[in-house]
C-alpha positions as a Markdown table, in Angstrom:
| # | Residue | x | y | z |
|---|---|---|---|---|
| 1 | Met | -45.3 | -8.6 | 8.5 |
| 2 | Lys | -44.0 | -10.0 | 5.2 |
| 3 | Lys | -41.8 | -13.1 | 5.3 |
| 4 | Ser | -38.9 | -11.2 | 3.7 |
| 5 | His | -39.1 | -8.6 | 6.5 |
| 6 | Leu | -39.1 | -11.3 | 9.2 |
| 7 | Ile | -36.0 | -12.9 | 7.6 |
| 8 | Leu | -34.2 | -9.5 | 7.5 |
| 9 | Phe | -35.1 | -8.8 | 11.1 |
| 10 | Gly | -33.8 | -12.3 | 12.1 |
| 11 | Leu | -30.5 | -11.6 | 10.3 |
| 12 | Leu | -30.1 | -8.2 | 11.9 |
| 13 | Leu | -30.8 | -9.6 | 15.4 |
| 14 | Ser | -28.3 | -12.4 | 14.8 |
| 15 | Phe | -25.6 | -9.9 | 13.8 |
| 16 | Thr | -26.3 | -7.8 | 16.8 |
| 17 | Val | -26.0 | -10.7 | 19.2 |
| 18 | Asn | -22.8 | -11.9 | 17.6 |
| 19 | Ala | -21.3 | -8.4 | 17.6 |
| 20 | Thr | -21.8 | -8.1 | 21.4 |
| 21 | Asn | -20.3 | -11.6 | 22.1 |
| 22 | Asp | -16.6 | -11.8 | 23.1 |
| 23 | Ile | -16.3 | -15.1 | 21.0 |
| 24 | Pro | -16.4 | -14.7 | 17.2 |
| 25 | Arg | -19.1 | -16.9 | 15.7 |
| 26 | Pro | -20.4 | -18.2 | 19.0 |
| 27 | Glu | -23.1 | -20.4 | 17.5 |
| 28 | Tyr | -22.8 | -24.2 | 17.3 |
| 29 | Pro | -21.3 | -24.9 | 13.8 |
| 30 | Arg | -23.8 | -27.7 | 13.0 |
| 31 | Pro | -27.2 | -26.6 | 14.4 |
| 32 | Gln | -28.9 | -29.8 | 13.4 |
| 33 | Phe | -26.6 | -31.7 | 15.7 |
| 34 | Glu | -26.2 | -29.2 | 18.5 |
| 35 | Arg | -25.4 | -30.5 | 22.0 |
| 36 | Thr | -25.6 | -29.0 | 25.4 |
| 37 | Glu | -22.0 | -29.9 | 26.4 |
| 38 | Trp | -19.6 | -28.2 | 24.1 |
| 39 | Ile | -17.0 | -25.4 | 24.3 |
| 40 | Asn | -16.3 | -22.9 | 21.5 |
| 41 | Leu | -12.6 | -22.4 | 21.0 |
| 42 | Asn | -12.8 | -19.3 | 18.8 |
| 43 | Gly | -11.2 | -16.2 | 20.2 |
| 44 | Thr | -7.7 | -15.2 | 21.1 |
| 45 | Trp | -4.9 | -17.6 | 20.4 |
| 46 | Thr | -1.1 | -17.0 | 20.4 |
| 47 | Tyr | 0.8 | -17.8 | 17.2 |
| 48 | Glu | 4.2 | -17.8 | 15.5 |
| 49 | Phe | 5.0 | -18.0 | 11.8 |
| 50 | Asp | 7.6 | -20.7 | 10.9 |
| 51 | Leu | 8.8 | -19.5 | 7.5 |
| 52 | Ser | 12.2 | -21.1 | 8.0 |
| 53 | Asn | 10.8 | -24.6 | 8.9 |
| 54 | Ser | 12.7 | -24.7 | 12.2 |
| 55 | Gly | 9.8 | -24.9 | 14.6 |
| 56 | Lys | 10.1 | -28.6 | 15.4 |
| 57 | Asn | 13.9 | -28.2 | 16.0 |
| 58 | Arg | 13.0 | -25.4 | 18.4 |
| 59 | Lys | 10.3 | -27.7 | 20.0 |
| 60 | Leu | 7.6 | -25.2 | 19.4 |
| 61 | Phe | 5.1 | -28.0 | 20.0 |
| 62 | Glu | 6.0 | -27.6 | 23.7 |
| 63 | Ala | 5.5 | -23.8 | 23.8 |
| 64 | Lys | 3.1 | -22.5 | 26.5 |
| 65 | Ser | 2.6 | -19.3 | 24.5 |
| 66 | Phe | 3.9 | -17.4 | 21.5 |
| 67 | Asn | 4.7 | -13.7 | 21.2 |
| 68 | Asn | 1.8 | -12.8 | 18.9 |
| 69 | Thr | -1.9 | -13.1 | 19.2 |
| 70 | Ile | -4.6 | -13.9 | 16.6 |
| 71 | Thr | -8.4 | -14.0 | 16.7 |
| 72 | Val | -9.6 | -17.4 | 15.6 |
| 73 | Pro | -11.3 | -18.4 | 13.3 |
| 74 | Phe | -10.2 | -15.6 | 11.0 |
| 75 | Cys | -7.2 | -16.1 | 8.7 |
| 76 | Pro | -4.0 | -14.2 | 9.4 |
| 77 | Glu | -4.4 | -12.3 | 6.1 |
| 78 | Ser | -7.7 | -10.7 | 7.3 |
| 79 | Lys | -8.1 | -7.6 | 9.4 |
| 80 | Leu | -10.6 | -9.4 | 11.7 |
| 81 | Ser | -7.8 | -11.8 | 12.8 |
| 82 | Gly | -5.8 | -8.8 | 14.1 |
| 83 | Val | -2.8 | -9.9 | 12.0 |
| 84 | Ser | -3.3 | -8.6 | 8.4 |
| 85 | Tyr | -0.3 | -10.5 | 7.0 |
| 86 | Thr | -0.7 | -10.8 | 3.3 |
| 87 | Asp | 2.5 | -12.5 | 2.1 |
| 88 | Phe | 2.8 | -16.3 | 1.7 |
| 89 | Ile | 2.7 | -18.3 | 5.0 |
| 90 | Asn | 4.1 | -21.8 | 4.4 |
| 91 | Gln | 4.0 | -22.9 | 8.1 |
| 92 | Met | 2.5 | -21.6 | 11.2 |
| 93 | Trp | 2.0 | -22.6 | 14.9 |
| 94 | Tyr | -1.2 | -21.9 | 17.0 |
| 95 | Gln | -1.4 | -22.2 | 20.8 |
| 96 | Arg | -4.0 | -21.8 | 23.6 |
| 97 | Ser | -4.9 | -23.4 | 26.9 |
| 98 | Leu | -7.6 | -26.0 | 27.0 |
| 99 | Ser | -9.7 | -26.5 | 30.2 |
| 100 | Ile | -11.7 | -29.7 | 30.3 |
| 101 | Pro | -14.9 | -29.5 | 32.5 |
| 102 | Ala | -14.9 | -31.9 | 35.5 |
| 103 | Glu | -18.4 | -32.9 | 34.4 |
| 104 | Trp | -16.9 | -34.6 | 31.4 |
| 105 | Gln | -15.5 | -37.4 | 33.5 |
| 106 | Gly | -16.2 | -40.8 | 31.9 |
| 107 | Lys | -17.1 | -39.3 | 28.6 |
| 108 | Lys | -15.3 | -39.4 | 25.2 |
| 109 | Ile | -13.7 | -36.0 | 24.4 |
| 110 | Leu | -13.3 | -35.0 | 20.8 |
| 111 | Leu | -11.5 | -32.1 | 19.2 |
| 112 | Asn | -13.4 | -31.1 | 16.1 |
| 113 | Phe | -12.0 | -29.3 | 13.0 |
| 114 | Gly | -14.3 | -27.9 | 10.3 |
| 115 | Ala | -11.2 | -28.0 | 8.1 |
| 116 | Val | -7.5 | -27.2 | 8.1 |
| 117 | Asp | -5.7 | -25.8 | 5.1 |
| 118 | Tyr | -3.7 | -27.9 | 4.4 |
| 119 | Phe | -1.8 | -30.2 | 6.7 |
| 120 | Ala | -2.2 | -30.1 | 10.5 |
| 121 | Glu | -0.5 | -31.7 | 13.5 |
| 122 | Ile | -2.1 | -31.5 | 17.0 |
| 123 | Phe | -0.2 | -31.6 | 20.3 |
| 124 | Ile | -1.5 | -31.7 | 23.8 |
| 125 | Asp | 1.0 | -30.8 | 26.6 |
| 126 | Gly | 3.9 | -31.3 | 24.1 |
| 127 | Glu | 2.7 | -34.8 | 23.0 |
| 128 | Phe | 1.6 | -35.5 | 19.5 |
| 129 | Val | -2.0 | -36.7 | 19.4 |
| 130 | Gly | -3.0 | -36.7 | 15.7 |
| 131 | Asn | -2.7 | -35.2 | 12.3 |
| 132 | His | -4.8 | -34.6 | 9.2 |
| 133 | Cys | -4.1 | -33.9 | 5.5 |
| 134 | Gly | -6.6 | -32.1 | 3.2 |
| 135 | Gly | -7.8 | -28.5 | 3.1 |
| 136 | Ser | -11.5 | -29.0 | 2.7 |
| 137 | Ser | -12.6 | -32.0 | 4.8 |
| 138 | Ser | -13.7 | -31.9 | 8.4 |
| 139 | Phe | -12.3 | -34.2 | 11.0 |
| 140 | Ser | -12.2 | -35.0 | 14.7 |
| 141 | Ile | -9.4 | -36.3 | 17.0 |
| 142 | Asp | -10.1 | -38.3 | 20.1 |
| 143 | Leu | -8.4 | -36.7 | 23.1 |
| 144 | Thr | -9.9 | -38.9 | 25.7 |
| 145 | Gln | -6.6 | -40.6 | 26.7 |
| 146 | Ser | -4.7 | -37.3 | 26.4 |
| 147 | Val | -6.7 | -35.0 | 28.7 |
| 148 | Lys | -8.2 | -35.2 | 32.2 |
| 149 | Pro | -11.5 | -33.6 | 33.1 |
| 150 | Gly | -11.1 | -30.9 | 35.7 |
| 151 | Gln | -7.6 | -30.0 | 34.4 |
| 152 | Thr | -6.2 | -27.4 | 32.0 |
| 153 | His | -4.0 | -28.6 | 29.2 |
| 154 | Asn | -1.8 | -26.9 | 26.6 |
| 155 | Leu | -3.0 | -27.2 | 23.0 |
| 156 | Val | -0.7 | -26.5 | 20.0 |
| 157 | Val | -1.6 | -26.8 | 16.4 |
| 158 | Phe | 1.1 | -26.9 | 13.7 |
| 159 | Val | -0.2 | -26.0 | 10.2 |
| 160 | Ile | 1.6 | -26.4 | 6.8 |
| 161 | Asp | 0.1 | -24.7 | 3.7 |
| 162 | Asp | 2.9 | -24.5 | 1.1 |
| 163 | Ile | 0.9 | -23.8 | -2.0 |
| 164 | Arg | 4.0 | -23.1 | -4.0 |
| 165 | Ser | 5.4 | -26.6 | -3.4 |
| 166 | Gly | 3.2 | -28.2 | -6.1 |
| 167 | Ala | 2.6 | -31.1 | -3.6 |
| 168 | Gln | -0.9 | -30.1 | -2.6 |
| 169 | Ala | -4.2 | -29.2 | -4.1 |
| 170 | Val | -4.9 | -25.4 | -4.2 |
| 171 | Gly | -7.7 | -23.1 | -5.1 |
| 172 | Lys | -8.0 | -19.4 | -5.4 |
| 173 | Gln | -7.0 | -18.9 | -1.7 |
| 174 | Ser | -3.3 | -18.7 | -0.8 |
| 175 | Ser | -3.5 | -18.5 | 3.0 |
| 176 | Ile | -3.5 | -20.5 | 6.2 |
| 177 | Phe | -6.1 | -20.0 | 8.9 |
| 178 | Ile | -7.6 | -21.9 | 11.7 |
| 179 | Cys | -10.9 | -22.0 | 13.5 |
| 180 | Leu | -11.6 | -24.1 | 16.6 |
| 181 | Leu | -14.2 | -25.2 | 19.2 |
| 182 | Leu | -14.5 | -27.7 | 22.0 |
| 183 | His | -17.4 | -29.8 | 23.4 |
| 184 | Pro | -18.1 | -33.1 | 25.3 |
| 185 | Arg | -20.2 | -35.7 | 23.5 |
| 186 | His | -20.7 | -38.6 | 26.0 |
| 187 | Arg | -17.0 | -38.2 | 26.1 |
| 188 | Asn | -15.2 | -36.2 | 23.2 |
| 189 | Leu | -13.4 | -33.0 | 22.4 |
| 190 | Ala | -13.4 | -31.1 | 19.2 |
| 191 | Asp | -11.7 | -28.2 | 17.4 |
| 192 | Cys | -11.5 | -27.0 | 13.8 |
| 193 | Met | -9.1 | -25.3 | 11.5 |
| 194 | Ala | -9.7 | -24.4 | 7.9 |
| 195 | Gly | -8.8 | -22.6 | 4.7 |
| 196 | Ser | -12.1 | -20.9 | 5.4 |
| 197 | Ser | -13.6 | -19.4 | 8.5 |
| 198 | Phe | -14.8 | -22.5 | 10.3 |
| 199 | Thr | -15.4 | -22.6 | 14.0 |
| 200 | Leu | -13.3 | -24.8 | 16.3 |
| 201 | Trp | -14.9 | -26.5 | 19.3 |
| 202 | Ile | -14.7 | -29.4 | 21.7 |
| 203 | Lys | -17.5 | -31.6 | 23.0 |
| 204 | Ser | -18.2 | -34.7 | 25.0 |
| 205 | Cys | -20.2 | -37.8 | 24.2 |
| 206 | Arg | -20.9 | -41.3 | 25.4 |
| 207 | Asn | -17.9 | -43.6 | 25.3 |
| 208 | Thr | -19.3 | -46.2 | 23.0 |
| 209 | Thr | -17.4 | -45.8 | 19.8 |
| 210 | Gly | -14.1 | -47.3 | 21.0 |
| 211 | Tyr | -11.8 | -44.8 | 19.2 |
| 212 | Arg | -8.1 | -45.1 | 20.2 |
| 213 | Arg | -6.0 | -42.2 | 21.1 |
| 214 | Gly | -5.3 | -39.9 | 18.2 |
| 215 | Thr | -8.0 | -41.5 | 16.0 |
| 216 | Ile | -9.1 | -39.3 | 13.2 |
| 217 | Val | -12.8 | -39.4 | 12.3 |
| 218 | His | -13.7 | -38.1 | 8.9 |
| 219 | His | -17.2 | -36.9 | 8.2 |
| 220 | Thr | -19.1 | -34.8 | 5.7 |
| 221 | Arg | -20.8 | -31.5 | 6.3 |
| 222 | Val | -24.2 | -33.2 | 5.5 |
| 223 | Leu | -24.1 | -36.1 | 8.0 |
| 224 | Ser | -21.7 | -36.3 | 10.9 |
| 225 | Ile | -21.1 | -38.9 | 13.6 |
| 226 | Val | -20.7 | -35.9 | 16.0 |
């Protein structure tokens, strides 16, 4: 069989497997660094637009759910997200529950983001744990001190993408969207949001890096500490 035929067959098989999976983009986002202990956070989240910039006054960071649902990692403008909202979205809140495996006890837990367009704040059980600014760089937030293995927590992500403000870099896209996943790496949890369809995940790892609560770890897509 020709090499081109083998490649085509592989692509078709991959599409078929993904189409039958309940989680969009179920594959590990960085195959060269794939770990056995990780959780993909793609799928159904609840959300609320915050076009009036009143979400913090209403304490949406403490919300256990919102009235609308969205399929992560697809942007709210797309049909795949289930939202198909095509007007400007300057602020938005995402929410889902986050169950930490009991087996992750004693490990660092990182929440990994492929990217978030443009500014993000992350809350666990109503408590602020970290933020990040920049629509194209990946980052991780150490949740080790904020979550407990064997328990379920409430994860809320607040996103600001006011491209008309003139205060942030913009490209041809004019939307907000998020993608997440979770895994343990000797003790860490990870999720991802982006101006493109990146996966969000959490993982555990060995507790040797000594990151403090809420530490943001920047890395490139070529070489990553996770």
